C-alpha positions as CSV (number, residue, x, y, z in Angstrom):
1,X,-92.7,36.7,9.8
2,X,-94.4,34.0,7.6
3,X,-91.4,34.0,5.2
4,X,-89.2,33.2,8.4
5,X,-91.3,30.5,9.6
6,X,-92.0,28.7,6.1
7,X,-88.1,28.9,5.5
8,X,-87.0,27.7,8.8
9,X,-89.5,24.8,8.9
10,X,-88.5,23.7,5.5
11,X,-84.7,23.8,6.6
12,X,-85.2,21.9,10.0
13,X,-87.4,19.3,8.2
14,X,-84.6,18.8,5.5
15,X,-81.9,18.8,8.2
16,X,-83.9,16.1,10.0
17,X,-84.0,14.0,6.9
18,X,-80.3,14.6,6.2
19,X,-79.5,13.3,9.9
20,X,-81.2,10.0,9.2
21,X,-79.5,9.6,5.8
22,X,-75.9,10.5,7.2
23,X,-76.1,8.0,9.6
24,X,-77.5,5.4,7.6
25,X,-75.7,5.7,4.2
26,X,-72.3,5.8,5.9
27,X,-73.0,2.8,8.0
28,X,-74.4,1.0,5.1
29,X,-71.5,1.6,2.6
30,X,-68.9,1.0,5.2
31,X,-70.4,-2.5,6.1
32,X,-71.1,-3.3,2.5
33,X,-67.5,-2.8,1.6
34,X,-65.5,-2.9,4.7
35,X,-63.3,-0.2,3.6
36,X,-62.6,3.1,5.2
37,X,-61.7,4.5,1.8
38,X,-65.3,3.9,0.7
39,X,-66.6,6.7,3.0
40,X,-64.0,9.1,1.8
41,X,-65.0,8.1,-1.9
42,X,-68.7,8.7,-1.1
43,X,-67.9,12.1,0.2
44,X,-65.7,12.8,-2.7
45,X,-68.4,11.6,-5.2
46,X,-70.9,14.1,-3.6
47,X,-68.6,17.1,-4.4
48,X,-67.1,16.2,-7.8
49,X,-70.0,17.7,-10.0
50,X,-69.7,21.0,-7.9
51,X,-66.2,21.6,-9.6
52,X,-67.7,21.2,-13.3
53,X,-71.1,22.3,-13.0
54,X,-71.0,25.3,-10.6
55,X,-69.5,27.6,-12.9
56,X,-72.7,27.4,-15.3
57,X,-75.1,26.9,-12.5
58,X,-74.1,29.9,-10.4
59,X,-74.5,32.1,-13.6
60,X,-77.8,30.4,-14.5
61,X,-79.1,31.1,-10.8
62,X,-78.1,34.9,-10.9
63,X,-80.4,35.3,-14.1
64,X,-83.3,33.0,-13.1
65,X,-85.9,32.3,-10.3
66,X,-84.0,31.2,-7.4
67,X,-87.3,30.1,-5.5
68,X,-88.3,27.7,-8.4
69,X,-85.0,26.1,-8.6
70,X,-84.9,25.3,-4.8
71,X,-88.4,24.0,-5.1
72,X,-87.7,21.8,-8.0
73,X,-84.3,20.5,-6.8
74,X,-86.1,19.3,-3.4
75,X,-88.6,17.6,-5.5
76,X,-86.1,15.8,-7.6
77,X,-84.3,14.7,-4.5
78,X,-87.4,13.3,-3.0
79,X,-87.6,10.8,-6.2
80,X,-83.9,10.1,-5.9
81,X,-83.8,9.0,-2.3
82,X,-87.1,7.0,-2.5
83,X,-85.1,5.1,-5.3
84,X,-82.4,4.5,-3.0
85,X,-84.8,3.3,-0.4
86,X,-86.4,0.9,-2.8
87,X,-83.1,-0.7,-4.0
88,X,-81.9,-1.2,-0.3
89,X,-85.6,-2.7,0.3
90,X,-85.0,-5.3,-2.6
91,X,-81.6,-6.1,-1.4
92,X,-79.7,-4.7,-4.3
93,X,-76.4,-5.1,-2.5
94,X,-74.2,-3.1,-4.8
95,X,-71.9,-0.3,-3.9
96,X,-72.0,0.8,-7.6
97,X,-75.7,1.6,-7.4
98,X,-75.3,3.5,-4.1
99,X,-72.2,5.5,-5.7
100,X,-74.6,6.4,-8.8
101,X,-77.5,7.6,-6.6
102,X,-75.0,9.6,-4.5
103,X,-73.8,11.2,-7.9
104,X,-77.2,12.2,-8.8
105,X,-78.0,13.6,-5.4
106,X,-74.7,15.6,-5.8
107,X,-75.8,17.1,-9.0
108,X,-79.1,18.3,-7.4
109,X,-77.1,19.6,-4.8
110,X,-74.9,21.6,-6.8
111,X,-77.8,23.2,-8.3
112,X,-79.5,23.8,-5.0
113,X,-76.6,25.1,-3.2
114,X,-76.3,28.7,-5.2
115,X,-80.0,28.9,-5.5
116,X,-80.7,28.7,-1.9
117,X,-78.2,31.5,-1.1
118,X,-79.8,33.5,-3.8
119,X,-83.2,32.5,-2.4
120,X,-82.2,34.0,1.0
121,X,-81.0,37.1,-0.3
122,X,-84.1,37.7,-2.3
123,X,-86.6,36.7,0.5
124,X,-85.1,38.6,3.5
125,X,-83.5,42.0,4.2
126,X,-79.9,42.9,5.1
127,X,-81.2,43.1,8.6
128,X,-82.8,39.7,8.7
129,X,-80.0,37.7,7.0
130,X,-77.6,37.2,10.1
131,X,-80.9,35.8,12.0
132,X,-81.9,33.6,9.1
133,X,-78.1,32.1,8.6
134,X,-77.5,31.6,12.3
135,X,-80.8,30.4,13.4
136,X,-81.1,28.1,10.2
137,X,-77.7,26.5,11.1
138,X,-78.8,25.9,14.7
139,X,-82.1,24.5,13.6
140,X,-80.6,22.4,11.0
141,X,-77.9,20.9,13.6
142,X,-80.7,20.3,15.9
143,X,-82.7,18.5,13.3
144,X,-79.5,16.6,12.4
145,X,-79.0,15.4,15.9
146,X,-82.5,14.3,16.2
147,X,-82.4,12.6,12.7
148,X,-79.1,10.9,13.7
149,X,-80.5,9.6,16.8
150,X,-83.7,8.6,15.2
151,X,-81.7,6.8,12.5
152,X,-79.9,4.8,15.3
153,X,-83.0,3.6,16.6
154,X,-84.5,2.8,13.1
155,X,-81.6,0.7,12.3
156,X,-81.7,-1.3,15.4
157,X,-85.5,-1.8,15.7
158,X,-87.0,-1.1,12.4
159,X,-85.1,-1.2,9.0
160,X,-82.6,0.6,6.7
161,X,-85.1,1.3,3.9
162,X,-87.4,3.0,6.2
163,X,-84.6,5.4,7.1
164,X,-84.2,6.4,3.6
165,X,-88.0,6.6,3.0
166,X,-88.4,9.1,5.6
167,X,-85.5,11.1,4.4
168,X,-87.2,11.1,0.8
169,X,-90.4,12.5,2.6
170,X,-88.6,15.4,4.3
171,X,-87.4,16.5,0.9
172,X,-90.9,16.7,-0.3
173,X,-92.2,18.5,2.7
174,X,-89.2,21.0,2.4
175,X,-90.3,21.7,-1.4
176,X,-93.8,22.3,-0.3
177,X,-92.7,24.9,2.7
178,X,-90.2,26.7,0.3
179,X,-92.8,27.1,-2.3
180,X,-94.9,29.2,0.3
181,X,-92.0,31.9,0.7
182,X,-92.6,35.1,-0.8
183,X,-89.5,36.9,-2.8
184,X,-89.9,40.3,-1.2
185,X,-86.6,41.7,-2.6
186,X,-86.6,39.8,-6.1
187,X,-83.8,40.4,-8.5
188,X,-84.6,41.2,-12.1
189,X,-84.6,37.9,-14.1
190,X,-84.2,37.2,-18.0
191,X,-85.6,34.7,-20.2
192,X,-83.1,35.6,-22.9
193,X,-80.1,33.2,-23.6
194,X,-77.3,33.8,-21.1
195,X,-73.7,34.4,-22.0
196,X,-71.9,32.2,-19.5
197,X,-68.2,33.2,-20.5
198,X,-68.9,37.0,-20.1
199,X,-71.0,36.5,-16.9
200,X,-68.4,34.2,-15.3
201,X,-65.8,36.8,-16.0
202,X,-68.1,39.5,-14.4
203,X,-68.3,37.2,-11.2
204,X,-64.6,36.9,-11.0
205,X,-63.9,40.7,-11.3
206,X,-66.6,41.1,-8.7
207,X,-64.9,39.0,-6.3
208,X,-61.5,40.5,-7.1
209,X,-62.7,44.1,-6.7
210,X,-64.9,43.7,-3.6
211,X,-62.9,44.6,-0.5
212,X,-62.2,41.4,1.5
213,X,-64.1,39.0,-0.4
214,X,-61.1,36.8,-1.5
215,X,-60.0,36.4,2.1
216,X,-63.6,35.4,3.1
217,X,-63.4,32.7,0.4
218,X,-60.2,31.5,1.9
219,X,-61.5,31.3,5.4
220,X,-64.5,29.3,4.2
221,X,-62.0,26.6,3.1
222,X,-60.9,26.0,6.6
223,X,-64.0,24.9,8.0
224,X,-64.5,22.7,4.8
225,X,-61.3,20.7,5.8
226,X,-62.6,20.5,9.3
227,X,-66.0,19.2,8.4
228,X,-64.9,16.7,5.7
229,X,-61.9,15.4,7.7
230,X,-64.2,14.7,11.0
231,X,-67.0,13.1,8.8
232,X,-64.4,10.8,7.2
233,X,-62.5,10.1,10.6
234,X,-65.4,9.3,12.8
235,X,-66.2,5.7,11.8
236,X,-62.5,4.7,11.8
237,X,-62.3,6.6,15.3
238,X,-65.2,4.3,16.7
239,X,-63.4,1.2,15.1
240,X,-60.3,2.3,16.8
241,X,-62.0,2.4,20.3
242,X,-64.0,-0.8,19.8
243,X,-67.3,0.9,19.4
244,X,-70.3,0.2,17.4
245,X,-73.3,2.4,15.9
246,X,-74.1,3.9,19.3
247,X,-70.8,5.3,19.8
248,X,-70.8,6.4,16.1
249,X,-74.2,8.1,16.6
250,X,-72.9,9.8,20.0
251,X,-69.9,11.3,18.2
252,X,-72.0,12.5,15.2
253,X,-74.5,14.0,17.6
254,X,-71.8,15.8,19.7
255,X,-70.4,17.3,16.6
256,X,-74.0,18.7,15.6
257,X,-74.6,19.7,19.2
258,X,-71.5,22.0,18.8
259,X,-73.0,23.2,15.6
260,X,-76.4,24.0,17.5
261,X,-74.5,26.3,20.2
262,X,-72.6,28.1,17.3
263,X,-75.7,28.9,15.4
264,X,-77.2,30.5,18.7
265,X,-74.3,32.5,19.7
266,X,-72.1,33.3,16.8
267,X,-74.1,36.3,15.7
268,X,-73.6,37.7,19.3
269,X,-69.8,37.2,19.3
270,X,-69.5,38.4,15.8
271,X,-71.3,41.7,16.8
272,X,-69.3,41.9,19.9
273,X,-65.8,40.8,19.1
274,X,-65.9,41.3,15.2
275,X,-62.8,40.3,13.7
276,X,-61.6,38.7,16.8
277,X,-64.4,36.2,16.6
278,X,-62.9,34.8,13.5
279,X,-59.5,34.5,15.3
280,X,-61.4,32.6,18.1
281,X,-63.0,30.3,16.0
282,X,-59.7,29.5,14.3
283,X,-57.9,29.0,17.4
284,X,-60.6,26.5,18.7
285,X,-60.2,24.4,15.7
286,X,-56.6,24.0,16.3
287,X,-56.7,23.3,19.9
288,X,-59.5,20.8,19.8
289,X,-58.1,18.8,16.9
290,X,-54.8,18.8,18.9
291,X,-56.4,17.5,22.1
292,X,-58.1,14.8,19.8
293,X,-54.7,13.8,18.6
294,X,-53.4,13.2,22.1
295,X,-56.2,12.1,24.3
296,X,-56.1,8.5,25.5
297,X,-59.4,8.6,27.2
298,X,-62.6,7.5,25.5
299,X,-65.0,9.7,27.7
300,X,-63.2,12.9,26.5
301,X,-63.6,12.1,22.8
302,X,-67.2,13.1,22.6
303,X,-66.3,16.4,24.6
304,X,-63.6,17.3,22.1
305,X,-65.7,16.4,19.0
306,X,-68.4,18.7,20.7
307,X,-66.0,21.7,20.8
308,X,-64.5,20.8,17.3
309,X,-68.2,21.2,16.0
310,X,-68.7,24.4,18.0
311,X,-65.7,26.2,16.7
312,X,-65.9,24.7,13.1
313,X,-69.6,25.7,12.7
314,X,-69.0,29.2,14.5
315,X,-66.3,29.6,11.6
316,X,-68.5,28.4,8.9
317,X,-71.7,30.6,10.0
318,X,-69.4,33.6,10.6
319,X,-67.8,33.5,6.9
320,X,-71.2,32.5,5.3
321,X,-72.9,35.4,7.0
322,X,-70.2,37.9,6.0
323,X,-70.3,36.6,2.3
324,X,-74.2,36.9,2.2
325,X,-73.9,40.5,3.7
326,X,-71.0,41.5,1.4
327,X,-72.4,40.3,-1.8
328,X,-75.0,41.9,-3.9
329,X,-78.3,40.0,-4.9
330,X,-77.1,40.2,-8.7
331,X,-73.8,38.4,-8.0
332,X,-74.5,36.2,-4.8
333,X,-75.0,33.1,-6.9
334,X,-71.5,33.5,-8.7
335,X,-69.9,34.3,-5.4
336,X,-71.4,31.2,-3.8
337,X,-70.5,29.3,-7.0
338,X,-66.8,30.3,-6.7
339,X,-66.8,29.3,-3.0
340,X,-68.4,26.1,-3.6
341,X,-65.9,25.2,-6.4
342,X,-63.0,25.9,-3.9
343,X,-64.8,24.2,-0.9
344,X,-65.5,21.3,-3.0
345,X,-62.0,20.7,-4.4
346,X,-60.8,21.0,-0.9
347,X,-63.5,18.5,0.6
348,X,-62.8,15.9,-2.2
349,X,-59.2,16.0,-1.5
350,X,-59.5,16.1,2.4
351,X,-62.1,13.4,2.0
352,X,-59.8,11.1,-0.1
353,X,-56.7,12.0,1.6
354,X,-58.3,11.1,4.9
355,X,-59.7,8.0,3.8
356,X,-56.4,7.0,2.4
357,X,-54.0,8.1,5.1
358,X,-56.2,6.7,7.8
359,X,-55.0,3.4,7.1
360,X,-51.3,4.4,6.8
361,X,-50.7,6.9,9.7
362,X,-53.8,6.5,11.9
363,X,-56.5,8.6,13.1
364,X,-54.7,10.4,15.7
365,X,-51.9,11.5,13.4
366,X,-54.5,12.9,11.1
367,X,-56.0,15.3,13.8
368,X,-52.5,16.5,14.5
369,X,-51.9,17.2,11.0
370,X,-55.2,19.3,10.8
371,X,-53.9,21.4,13.9
372,X,-50.7,22.1,12.0
373,X,-52.7,23.5,9.1
374,X,-54.8,25.4,11.2
375,X,-51.5,26.9,13.0
376,X,-50.1,28.0,9.5
377,X,-53.3,29.7,8.7
378,X,-52.6,32.2,11.3
379,X,-49.8,33.8,9.2
380,X,-52.8,35.0,6.9
381,X,-54.4,37.1,9.6
382,X,-52.9,40.2,8.3
383,X,-55.5,40.4,5.6
384,X,-58.3,40.4,8.1
385,X,-58.3,44.1,8.1
386,X,-59.8,44.1,4.6
387,X,-62.9,42.3,5.9
388,X,-65.8,44.7,6.6
389,X,-68.2,43.4,9.6
390,X,-71.3,45.6,9.5
391,X,-73.2,46.0,12.9
C-alpha cells in the first residue's frame, strides 16, 4: 500500500510541475520568436535524443537498478529546470539557451522513460499494474490541469521564473518520494560489462516472437501523432480564434480533463469490451479530429478538444497497460525502448510537419488530415486478434 502511495504522490507532484512548465515554456518561446514553427522545433528537440540514445539506455536499464536511475534522473532534472528559471530571471532572452536546456531535459527523459516502466514492473504485481498505469495517468492529468491553471495565474500575477522554479522543486520532491518505493519484484541485476549489440538483438527477437507485441507498438504510434499534433496546434488555434493565454490554458486543460476521465474509466472498458475498447478509442480520435476540422463555433472547440483528449489518452493507457502486462521484467526496458524510438520518430515528424504545414494549409486542414490517417488505420484491425487481453 505504501508503494502505491509513494509512487502516485511522486507521479502527481511531477505532473503538477510539468503542467506549470508546459504552459510557461511554450508561451515564452512562442512570444520570444513569434513563430509557430518554434513550438514544433521545441517538441522535436525533446524527442531527438530518444532516437539515438534509447537503444543503449533500454539495454542498460534491463541490467541495472531501475529505481536508482529514476531517482537520479529526477534529481538532475531539478538542477536543469532550476538553471532555466535563473536564465529567465536574469533576462537571458536567447532561444538558443532555451533549446539547449530543453535538449538536456530530453536526454534525462530518454533515460528516465524506460527506467520508469521497469520501475513499475519491479515495484508492483501483475494484478496491481493496470491500477497503477490507469490511476497514475488520471492523477497525472489532474495534476497537469492544476499546474496549467496555476501557471496561467502565475504568468499574469507573478512571474515566469517562479513557474520554472516551482517545476524544479517538483522534480526534487518526486525524486525523494520515489526513493521510498520498495522493489518487491526486483529483477536480477549485474555489474559486469554489458554486450549492447547482443542484448539489443535479443530484445528485437523478443518483440518479434511475443504474440501481438508488434501490433501493440503500432497502436501506440497513433496516440503519439494525436498528442503531438494537438500540442503543436493549440497556440495557432488560439491565435486563429483571436484568443490569449486564458483560451490557451482552457484548451490545454480541456485536453487534460479528457485524460483524467480516460484514466478513471479505461480499465473498466478494457475489461468489459476487451478488443472493442481499442476500436472505440480509434473511432473517437477520428471523429473528434473531424469535428474540429469543420466546426465554426468557438464554444464547441473546448468540448471537442476534451473529447480528443479522452479518446487519445484512453488509447494510450490501454496500449501501455497491455505492453506492461505482455512484456517480462527482464525485457520491459528494451520493449519500452523500441516503443520510444518509434514514438519519438513519429513525434518529431508530427511536430515539425504540423509546425510547418500550419502556416501553409491551416489548423483545420491538419485536423482533417489526422482524421484521414485514423480512417486508414482501421485497415489494420485484422491484426487485433493476435493481442491477448488478460482479465
